[in-house]
C-alpha positions, -999 to +999 in steps of 0.1 A: -172-942-042-154-919-072-173-892-092-174-895-127-183-859-129-146-841-137-164-807-123-163-825-087-132-840-091-108-798-104-129-791-072-116-821-051-079-819-065-084-780-061-088-787-029-063-808-014-037-784-034-054-766-014-047-777+018-014-794+012+002-758+005-017-744+038+001-776+059+036-766+036+027-728+051+019-739+082+047-761+091+076-735+077+062-710+089+065-734+125+103-734+114+112-703+116+093-695+147+120-718+164+151-707+145+139-674+154+140-681+184+172-699+180+188-672+169+178-649+197+193-675+222+228-673+203+224-637+201+213-617+228+223-653+256+252-671+242+269-647+230+278-622+253+287-656+277+309-666+249+345-663+263+332-679+305+318-705+284+351-713+264+368-712+298+340-736+317+343-763+286+382-759+290+388-765+328+361-794+320+377-807+296+408-807+321+395-818+345+375-847+327+416-857+308+433-854+344+406-880+359+409-902+333+451-900+327+456-913+357+433-940+359+457-955+327+491-948+350 
């Protein structure tokens, strides 16, 4: 049952807006922590091995191309 008291309505609107801002802040904070983890992984784990990863991907693609083209011949 909605109330007709303007003060109670204002307190309810303020509470809803406050909770919405808190939820947005929590979501952005979680997204920021996830993004920091990804950046750390790329910078300190993936990049030092980029040459080896590129070489492995190239060799795997070469093997894949050899297998798929031999089936068509």
